[in-house]
C-alpha positions as CSV (number, residue, x, y, z in Angstrom):
1,X,57.9,20.4,27.5
2,X,59.0,20.8,23.7
3,X,57.4,17.6,22.9
4,X,54.0,19.3,23.7
5,X,52.4,20.6,20.6
6,X,48.8,22.3,19.9
7,X,46.9,20.1,17.2
8,X,47.5,21.0,13.6
9,X,46.2,24.2,12.6
10,X,45.9,25.8,15.6
11,X,49.4,28.0,15.3
12,X,48.2,28.8,12.2
13,X,45.3,31.1,14.0
14,X,46.0,34.7,14.1
15,X,45.0,36.6,17.1
16,X,41.4,38.3,16.9
17,X,41.9,41.4,17.3
18,X,38.7,43.4,18.7
19,X,37.9,46.8,18.6
20,X,40.4,49.6,20.1
21,X,38.5,51.4,22.8
22,X,40.7,53.6,24.7
23,X,43.3,56.2,23.8
24,X,46.2,56.7,25.6
25,X,46.2,60.6,27.1
26,X,42.5,61.2,25.4
27,X,39.6,61.2,27.8
28,X,36.1,61.1,26.3
29,X,36.9,58.8,24.1
30,X,34.0,58.0,21.3
31,X,34.2,55.0,19.9
32,X,33.3,53.9,16.6
33,X,35.1,51.0,16.5
34,X,33.1,47.9,17.4
35,X,29.5,48.4,15.6
36,X,27.8,48.9,19.7
37,X,24.4,50.3,19.7
38,X,25.1,53.8,21.1
39,X,21.6,54.1,22.7
40,X,22.5,50.9,25.1
41,X,20.0,48.2,26.0
42,X,16.6,48.5,26.4
43,X,15.2,49.3,30.1
44,X,13.6,46.2,30.4
45,X,16.8,44.5,29.8
46,X,18.4,46.9,32.9
47,X,15.6,46.4,34.7
48,X,15.9,42.5,34.0
49,X,19.5,42.6,35.0
50,X,18.7,44.0,38.3
51,X,16.6,41.9,39.2
52,X,19.2,38.9,38.6
53,X,21.8,40.0,41.2
54,X,19.5,38.0,43.8
55,X,19.9,35.0,41.7
56,X,23.2,34.9,41.2
57,X,24.1,32.1,43.4
58,X,21.8,29.7,40.8
59,X,22.9,28.2,38.4
60,X,21.0,28.8,34.9
61,X,18.7,27.4,32.8
62,X,19.9,24.4,30.9
63,X,17.4,24.0,28.4
64,X,16.6,28.0,27.9
65,X,14.0,27.5,27.3
66,X,11.8,30.5,28.3
67,X,14.3,32.2,25.9
68,X,13.9,30.1,23.5
69,X,10.0,30.5,23.8
70,X,10.0,34.6,23.7
71,X,12.3,34.2,20.5
72,X,9.6,32.0,18.7
73,X,6.4,33.5,19.4
74,X,8.1,37.0,18.8
75,X,9.9,35.9,15.3
76,X,7.0,33.0,14.7
77,X,9.3,30.6,15.0
78,X,9.9,26.9,16.2
79,X,11.0,26.8,19.7
80,X,12.4,23.2,19.5
81,X,14.9,24.1,16.5
82,X,16.4,27.4,18.3
83,X,19.5,27.2,20.5
84,X,21.6,29.5,22.5
85,X,25.0,30.7,22.6
86,X,27.2,32.9,24.5
87,X,26.8,35.0,21.3
88,X,26.8,33.9,17.9
89,X,30.0,33.2,18.0
90,X,29.7,30.1,19.9
91,X,26.6,28.9,17.7
92,X,29.9,29.3,15.2
93,X,32.4,27.3,17.3
94,X,29.6,24.5,18.2
95,X,29.1,24.2,14.6
96,X,32.7,23.6,13.1
97,X,33.3,21.6,16.3
98,X,30.3,19.1,15.1
99,X,30.9,19.2,10.9
100,X,34.6,20.4,10.4
101,X,37.7,18.5,11.8
102,X,40.1,17.2,9.5
103,X,39.3,16.9,5.9
104,X,36.4,18.8,6.1
105,X,36.6,22.3,4.1
106,X,35.2,25.5,5.3
107,X,34.4,28.0,2.8
108,X,33.8,31.6,3.2
109,X,34.2,34.7,1.5
110,X,36.6,37.2,1.6
111,X,35.7,39.9,3.5
112,X,34.0,37.5,5.6
113,X,34.2,37.4,9.6
114,X,37.2,36.5,11.3
115,X,36.0,34.2,13.2
116,X,35.0,31.8,10.8
117,X,38.4,31.4,9.7
118,X,39.9,31.0,13.7
119,X,36.7,28.4,13.6
120,X,37.4,26.3,11.3
121,X,41.0,25.8,12.1
122,X,40.3,25.1,15.4
123,X,38.5,22.2,14.6
124,X,41.1,20.8,11.9
125,X,39.3,22.0,9.4
126,X,40.8,23.5,6.1
127,X,39.2,27.0,5.5
128,X,39.0,27.8,2.1
129,X,38.4,31.4,0.7
130,X,36.2,32.7,-2.4
131,X,36.6,36.2,-3.9
132,X,33.5,38.5,-3.5
133,X,32.0,40.9,-6.4
134,X,32.9,44.4,-5.2
135,X,32.7,43.7,-1.7
136,X,29.0,41.9,-2.1
137,X,28.8,38.2,-1.8
138,X,29.5,36.2,-4.7
139,X,27.3,32.7,-5.1
140,X,29.1,31.7,-8.3
141,X,32.3,31.8,-6.5
142,X,31.0,30.3,-3.9
143,X,29.8,27.3,-5.8
144,X,33.0,26.8,-7.6
145,X,35.0,26.9,-4.3
146,X,32.7,23.9,-2.9
147,X,33.8,20.3,-3.6
148,X,33.4,16.7,-1.9
149,X,35.3,18.2,1.1
150,X,32.6,21.1,1.9
151,X,31.3,20.6,5.0
152,X,30.3,23.9,5.7
153,X,29.3,27.3,3.9
154,X,29.3,30.6,6.2
155,X,27.9,34.1,4.5
156,X,27.1,36.6,6.8
157,X,24.3,38.5,5.1
158,X,24.2,41.8,6.1
159,X,28.6,41.2,5.9
160,X,30.6,42.8,8.0
161,X,32.8,44.6,7.6
162,X,31.2,45.7,3.9
163,X,27.8,45.8,5.6
164,X,26.0,44.5,1.8
165,X,24.2,42.1,1.1
166,X,22.7,39.9,-0.8
167,X,18.9,39.3,-1.7
168,X,16.7,35.9,-1.0
169,X,16.8,34.9,-4.1
170,X,20.3,34.6,-4.2
171,X,20.6,32.8,-0.9
172,X,17.5,30.8,-2.3
173,X,20.3,29.4,-4.9
174,X,23.1,29.3,-2.8
175,X,21.3,27.0,-0.4
176,X,20.2,24.5,-3.5
177,X,23.5,24.6,-5.3
178,X,25.9,23.5,-2.3
179,X,27.0,19.9,-2.2
180,X,24.3,17.3,-0.4
181,X,27.0,16.9,2.9
182,X,26.8,20.8,3.1
183,X,25.4,22.9,5.2
184,X,24.8,27.1,4.4
185,X,25.3,28.9,7.7
186,X,23.4,32.8,7.2
187,X,24.8,34.6,9.9
188,X,22.5,37.1,10.7
189,X,24.2,39.3,13.3
190,X,23.2,42.4,11.4
191,X,20.0,41.4,10.4
192,X,17.7,42.9,12.7
193,X,19.2,46.3,11.2
194,X,16.8,45.7,7.8
195,X,13.3,45.9,7.1
196,X,11.2,42.8,6.8
197,X,14.4,40.7,6.5
198,X,14.1,37.5,8.7
199,X,17.5,36.8,8.4
200,X,17.0,33.7,6.2
201,X,14.4,31.9,8.6
202,X,11.8,31.1,6.8
203,X,14.7,29.7,4.6
204,X,15.5,27.7,7.0
205,X,12.4,25.7,8.0
206,X,12.0,25.1,4.4
207,X,15.6,23.0,3.4
208,X,17.4,21.1,5.5
209,X,20.7,22.0,4.6
210,X,20.6,25.4,6.0
211,X,21.5,27.1,9.7
212,X,20.5,31.0,10.8
213,X,22.6,32.9,13.3
214,X,21.7,35.9,15.5
215,X,23.5,37.7,17.9
216,X,21.7,40.8,20.9
217,X,25.2,42.0,21.0
218,X,24.2,44.4,17.8
219,X,20.5,45.9,18.1
220,X,19.5,44.9,21.2
221,X,23.1,46.0,22.8
222,X,23.9,43.5,25.0
223,X,27.3,42.9,23.7
224,X,28.8,43.0,27.2
225,X,26.9,39.9,28.2
226,X,27.8,37.3,25.5
227,X,24.3,35.9,24.3
228,X,23.2,34.5,20.6
229,X,21.4,31.9,19.3
230,X,20.8,29.7,15.5
231,X,17.8,28.3,14.0
232,X,18.4,25.5,12.3
233,X,16.2,22.0,11.5
234,X,15.9,19.9,14.1
235,X,18.8,17.2,13.8
236,X,21.5,19.9,13.4
237,X,19.5,21.5,17.0
238,X,20.4,17.7,18.2
239,X,24.1,17.3,17.0
240,X,24.8,21.1,18.5
241,X,23.4,20.6,21.8
242,X,25.3,17.6,22.6
243,X,28.7,19.8,22.0
244,X,26.7,22.9,24.3
245,X,27.8,23.0,27.6
246,X,24.8,22.8,29.9
247,X,25.3,26.2,31.4
248,X,26.7,27.9,28.1
249,X,24.8,31.4,28.9
250,X,24.3,32.8,32.3
251,X,20.7,33.7,34.1
252,X,21.5,37.1,33.8
253,X,22.3,37.0,29.7
254,X,19.3,34.9,29.6
255,X,16.9,37.0,31.2
256,X,18.2,40.5,29.7
257,X,17.4,38.9,26.3
258,X,14.2,37.8,26.6
259,X,13.2,41.4,27.8
260,X,14.9,43.0,24.5
261,X,13.5,41.0,22.4
262,X,9.9,41.7,23.9
263,X,10.7,45.3,24.1
264,X,9.3,45.0,20.2
265,X,9.0,49.0,20.4
266,X,12.7,49.5,21.2
267,X,14.1,47.7,19.0
268,X,11.8,49.4,16.1
269,X,13.3,53.0,17.5
270,X,17.0,51.7,17.4
271,X,16.5,50.3,14.5
272,X,14.7,53.5,12.7
273,X,16.9,55.9,14.2
274,X,20.4,53.6,12.9
275,X,18.7,53.9,9.3
276,X,18.2,57.6,9.5
277,X,21.4,58.9,10.7
278,X,23.5,55.6,8.1
279,X,21.9,57.4,5.3
280,X,22.9,61.2,6.8
281,X,26.6,60.0,7.7
282,X,26.9,58.1,4.2
283,X,26.5,61.3,2.5
284,X,28.2,63.7,4.8
285,X,31.1,61.4,4.0
286,X,30.6,61.4,0.5
287,X,30.3,65.2,0.6
288,X,34.1,64.9,1.7
289,X,34.9,62.8,-1.2
290,X,34.8,59.9,1.1
291,X,32.8,56.6,-0.9
292,X,31.2,53.9,0.7
293,X,29.0,51.2,-0.5
294,X,25.4,50.7,0.4
295,X,25.2,49.6,4.2
296,X,22.6,47.3,5.5
297,X,24.1,47.0,9.1
298,X,25.0,49.6,11.4
299,X,28.0,50.6,10.2
300,X,29.7,52.3,7.1
301,X,32.6,51.0,5.4
302,X,34.6,54.1,4.4
303,X,36.7,54.0,0.9
304,X,40.2,56.4,0.7
305,X,42.5,56.4,-2.5
306,X,44.9,54.1,-0.4
307,X,46.1,52.4,2.2
308,X,48.3,54.7,3.6
309,X,45.4,57.6,3.9
310,X,43.4,55.5,5.1
311,X,46.1,55.1,7.9
312,X,46.5,59.2,8.3
313,X,43.0,59.6,8.5
314,X,42.5,57.2,11.4
315,X,45.3,58.4,13.0
316,X,43.9,62.3,13.1
317,X,40.5,60.5,14.3
318,X,42.4,59.4,17.3
319,X,43.7,63.1,17.7
320,X,39.9,64.3,17.1
321,X,39.0,61.4,20.5
322,X,37.5,59.2,17.6
323,X,37.7,55.9,17.6
324,X,37.2,53.7,14.1
325,X,38.6,50.5,13.0
326,X,41.4,49.8,10.2
327,X,40.3,46.7,8.6
328,X,43.3,45.5,7.0
329,X,43.2,42.1,8.2
330,X,40.2,41.7,6.2
331,X,41.9,42.4,3.3
332,X,40.6,46.1,2.9
333,X,43.1,48.2,3.7
334,X,42.0,51.5,2.1
335,X,38.5,51.3,3.8
336,X,37.8,52.0,7.7
337,X,34.6,50.5,9.0
338,X,33.5,53.5,10.9
339,X,29.8,52.5,13.4
340,X,26.9,54.7,13.4
341,X,27.3,56.1,16.8
342,X,24.0,58.7,17.8
343,X,23.8,61.9,16.0
344,X,26.6,64.1,17.7
345,X,28.7,61.2,17.4
346,X,27.7,61.4,13.5
347,X,28.1,64.8,12.8
348,X,31.4,64.8,15.1
349,X,33.0,62.0,12.4
350,X,31.5,63.4,9.4
351,X,33.3,66.7,10.2
352,X,36.6,65.3,11.6
353,X,37.3,63.3,8.4
354,X,36.1,66.9,6.3
355,X,39.1,68.7,8.1
356,X,41.1,65.7,7.7
357,X,40.0,65.6,3.5
358,X,40.9,69.3,4.0
359,X,44.6,69.0,4.9
360,X,44.5,69.3,9.0
361,X,47.3,66.2,8.9
């Protein structure tokens, strides 16, 4: 057995650690660690799931045409340029599997989503980390990090875990400046929270080197069903479909996602509430001496004076039944990422942080 080893790079992968969901000995916890929609999925999506129980013995569609058509209709896109996956994570995996590999380099920013590194290493590619500027994507740093081996450039816009984003002019400059053999991947997991932002969809249609990924796990509240999608030039979609499993997304996920994307009123309601409560939470934390960068997502990144203070605050919040996310693994040891919950949750976490800062340890 000692001669059986994984390929190079696999053992360099740190296991992904999700947001904590339970506290020993504490009931009725408020989970603010995974950026979930506190209002849950659309009632239309819930009804769609109920209808699926009678078809659980059937294989799902292999071409996902109903969901792709709904996405195209609602967002004004081309259905043939859409691919669906088990969360946008799977689309990221497809991209690294198809365009990565030994000798290839995958570029991402220092506080970027952990799956970029994981998927790069799993494909045999070399991950390349570039600096951000005050927790904001730095286009010049990315361009300096590219070379003749660069195959993929990932940026999350808005970014996780910082919540910051860059404007379309900067994204266009990045797309224009990367090497000819590279793809720019715009991870839009939080794009729906930005009013008037298309996640880069129009840029995808203008160029042959841009891919957009999106998810139903955040605004649409379907994290438990694992459903996401990507939008790309037709040639890229053809490549990705060659590595995609034929039944990679379940009937239940497809039906719930289609109902969700068509329930525009519910999505708008969730977005509006998030915008209102995000502003309130940021201001409330600031009043207690805890600053946050301007967030465009459904969470805030609370900055403390030191890693020790951030850890102590997290420990105190847990005693109050509040679970937030330490982000030392993202190079931000003095920060806590706090999901914007419903109003009672926001008020409770702000109050608890205030108690902590006042000396309640």
